[in-house]
Each structure stands twice: as structure tokens, then as C-alpha cells.
C-alpha angles and dihedrals in degrees: 000000000000118000137173113218119202125187131181134156125194095257096040089225134123097318091067091058096039091055093045094053095046093047092046092052091047091051091051091051087054089053095247127145108233139190113197122213111188119188104201147105104255098067136024117266114259101195119199112260123234090253092052091050092050092053096042118111094195139016115210118192122189099186144087091260138017108253112232092350098187092076091065098055109138095019129108105257133181123189126190138160115278089232089060091054098053104064096052112007094174092056089047091055093045090053090048092054092048101042107028109129126210109272098231100179140343091243093055091045091053091051093048092052095047094241125159117323115267091250088062099041118117097011123167110239129180120193141185124204123193132161127186097263095031093222118094115006092041094064098031091055090048092054092046091052092048091052093047090048091053092049092050094047096244126140102239130181120185127198115199118209099197136155092291094050131256117346127188085016116206115246125226089247093053091049092048092051095045121110092203138016115214116198108192095179136143090191132049116271127188106273098181095097089059095055111143094018128111106258131194121189130202140140129275089242093057092046091050097047099036107023097153094048089046092056092046091050091048092054092046103038108028115127134198115257130182122226095256098051101032095106092052100042119068145133118278109289140179121262089256091060098052145023126031095352095055095042092051093048091050090057092046091050093056092041096054098078089055091052093047096046096042096044096048095045090050088049089054090055089057090058088077091051136300092264099029092106090067090076107090119233096020127122092249089054090051091048091050091049092051094045092045091053090053092048090049090060095054100088097040091049092047092052094041095055095042085058090045090055090053103040105015117228096343088065098057099078098047089042093054091046092049091048092050090051089050090053093047093048091048098242090127125190093341090056089044092055092049092046091051094052092043094050093044096051094043090051090047091049092051091047093054101029106043111079117192134180113273091248093064100028090103089065092065100082096041102036118009101042098043092045099047097038094045092047094049093043093046096049093048091048093049100041105025118017108022106070098040091048091047089054091048092050091047090052090050092050092047090049092051091046092051098046114133119219094268095053091042090055091050091051090048091050091052095048092045092051092049091052092055104039098082105007101231098350129120096289091049090049092049091057091044093051090050091054094046092048092054091052087059087056094048097258110125107170101083092050090055090054091046096053095043093051092045091057094054103076099056093039089048092052089052091051092048092052088054099044096046100034092151090063093056132069116232093259091051090053089053089051088052091056091051090048091052092054092046089052092054087055092051094250104144091184089076088085094054096094090056094042091049092055099041109015098157091063104027100050097051091047090050093047093052093048094044093047091052091049093048091049093049091048092055092042093057091044095242117185126199122195097192129051097219145022102088119214091350092071085073087073090068111079113240096008092111128026132221086017101184096046090046090052089049091055090054092048092050094051094044091051091050090052095042098045095044093050092044087057096044099041118103122228118278093254091056099049116099106229124202125191 
């Protein structure tokens, strides 16, 4: 008997592969010939060909929806929930063989399975995903949306605005033809090209965890925005998706390339000697000048793009000016954050509150707003905020520089714990932003602890899947390998599939390992010149010091997490798995 087996879970993570492998093995025990089509992130899609579909006796779908249902018209097809297939895959297949109806038409199938309403079927959707660091959530959310779009029968194109800029960029024609624009972004993106289109806004986390519901909400709730007010108008959102959190992360996102470039170039100058840059005209002096210029832009860019997130383009100029004043006064990244919010809200207030005759309204964005917002922001920075914040930052830097080993360990424990509590969530991002901000002020120890601790959870999950192989299905072991690689790259989100399935064991193990690593990093006095890159930053001389002890701290924490979870984890057959 020839069958085509299709699996897909909402997140596209390990459950998809676990179900596929168990069902495939059960089909082979029954003596069936099987082609497996897995819709997930950890392996490329191998869709059934037209010839395979023609020769198939049965189509078995373990998913919420039938992907691309029109191709199965006229075939016997059985669909069940992926959670029903996992406990007893052989019984699931036997039921499918016995009860599979003839798949008369894609339209009837969609109606039977309570999919999107006919009025919403086959819509054209364009989407943009963007997270603060532009590394993990950006691309994971994009894949989840693509999979959900396929299962719902929509034509979906996703543009990712990651750390290397926009990829798979949407064309003007695609935007013009789209029924809905979905912006799954934790940072502000330029909305002007979507003017006149129905727009729905959400976060990358929501799109990743609930992609199908996100698409349905976009089709039902999207509203038309114009280019000037797009950043202010949006569908109802959670506090995490709007307000202070989003504005701050937008600034951090645009600031990161400056921190990375400046820190690493300065580290390269130290390769020739700690004081080699003091000799004019030498290569170390040139490297220090380049790196110093990049570092000098950190606070202005942070403030400028916080203001941009609040007030759109009119906020950039006053934000940059306020950030430069913060840097000159010595109030550092704290002053830059305050300047960005101040400039943004002043610019927004002028935009909304100042009414001019139509004949001079065009002067507002190029004359009135920059002048008033920059003047107000500058005066407040100079006379009110600047000096007190500079004193506060100086006190913080002096405190960090004078930490004894005990206090350093406590700080490392705290930062390590924060990095592992929610694996890329708000607490994780708060610790990360703290570390990045201190790099801008020339303090490199906390960032070292933050990155080391953030690498521990995914590496630990990879180690656990190797040490306790008998407790994992084959697909879970493959997910463990992927998690290990993501951990080496400092992508904490690699541990999310494991944490989602077994949070009461995974999260505590990760916290303990991360806290130990953060404490060890601070104890040995590790310094990190760049805020990202994971283990690969070790390849750049001077970027991490002391390199071997720092690597040892990561290994110790990862082993604690991996060994403890390998011991605590139940066998694969006993773990409740949710898609």
C-alpha cells in the first residue's frame, strides 16, 4: 500500500519531526510504502510530486490543516490532530486506512475542517518580520507564517529585516496586489511604502507561536493607515508589542551594528599592543580612530532611532542631536535613552498639536518640528537631565570597576539568570540591553557574562540529547543538534522547542547553568568587545579576554544544564508533546 504522510505543528518545531518519524516507522511495520512530507523549520520541505500523489492509495495528514489541499482532489484522505498521532501512531494509521473519505474537492475539504471562511480563502498577504537583534525570531517567525499561509491556502510573501538588512524584499507590485500587510515586528520599520493598504501589526513572538491565528486576525482586523500616521495607528496590542518596550528595542536594534563594528575594530588595534595606537600614523592608530568613530555614534544612533520609533521621520533629527549632547555631557547610554524618548514625544506632540494653515503645512516636517523638538530636547538635556545622569552613570561605572569578587559573582549570577528565564523574551532582552549599553560606556565585563550565559541553554539541550539518547526520539535528537549549533552562535531561542514541551524541567536547568556561567565570567574578569557572535568571536584576536577561561565558563554552565536535564528528563514515550 502506498501512502503519503504529512505532518505539521503550529510552531514547525520538533513535534513535526517527531510525529513524522514515529508514523513513518509504524507504516513500515505495517508493510506500507511511504513518502513523508514534513512542514517544519529544521529540514527542507520535500513535497510529494504529482506522480507520487497519483500512485498513492491513501493520504494521511497529522496537522491542523491540509497543506495545499487542491492537489489531493479525488484521493482518499484522512486528517487528524498531530497530538492524536503521537501516542499510538500505528492505531492512527489503522484508523486512517479504515475511515479515510474520498477527498472530493479542496473547497469541501476546507469547509469540513472549519478553515478560513470562503470570503477569506486564497488571499494575497505580504508580511515583514523584524526582531531587535535580527537573528533568531526574525527568521523563525517568517517560516512559521509561510507554513501557516500554505496550510490556509493563502499566497504569502515574507520580507525579513534581519541583522544584514532586508532579505526577500517585497516589490512594489506585490505590495500593490496584496489584500493585507502583516507587520510582525518588535522594532519600528518604515511603513510609508504600505500607505493606503490594510495593515495589521503584531510581534515576532506572537507570529512564531500562533502563526495561523495571526493570519486570521490580520485578515479580519487589519486597518488602512497612511504613511504619516502608520507608526501611531495599529490594531490593539499587548504592552510588549507597543510603547516603551518597542521604542527602546528599535533604538537598540539600530545601535548594535555600531557596537559590533567599533568594538571589534578597537580589539584589532590591541593585537599590536595595548598602547600601540598611541603612535601616530601607524595601523593600530588608524584602527583605533575608526573604532572610536563607530563607538562615538552609539549614543546618538540609539537616541535617534528611539525618537524615530515614537514620531517616525520627524523624530530622527532631534533624537540624534539629543543623543550627541548626551555623549558630550557624559551621560552615556542612559542619557541617550532619555534624550531619545524626550525628542520623540516632543516631536510627536508638535506633529499632532501644532495646526498651521494649509499653505505652510508642508514646512512642518522640514522646519517647525526639527527646530522646536531639537531646541526643547537640547535645553532640557543641557540644563536639567544631562549633568545628573552623567553623575549617575559615573557612579555606576565606578561601582562596576570596584566590584570585589563576591559582588562580581552576584552580578554575574543575576545577569545569567535573566538571560535564561525566558529565552529571548523581555527579561532576556533587558539584561542584553544593559550589557550593550555598558559597552558604549567602555565597560565590557557585564556583556561578557550576558553572552556566555545566553549560549548555555541551547548548548545544554544539545548536550542532553546526546547524553540521554535513549530518552529522545530520532527527530528530537536532530533538534538537539540544531539547538547546539544555535547555542554556539549565541541564539538562546534554540532551546525554545525543548522549553515549550517540558518547561518545568528545562527552564530550571537552564537557569542554574546560565547563572553559574555568568558568575564565572565575572569572577575571571572576562571582557567582551562585541555584543554578538557567540563562540565565533573567539576567532578575532583581542575580542574576548581571557579567551580560554571564558570558554571554560561556557563549557561548565552548558554541562551543568545538559547533564541535569539528561538526568531529569522522562523517556520520550512519557513526555506529553504539544504542537
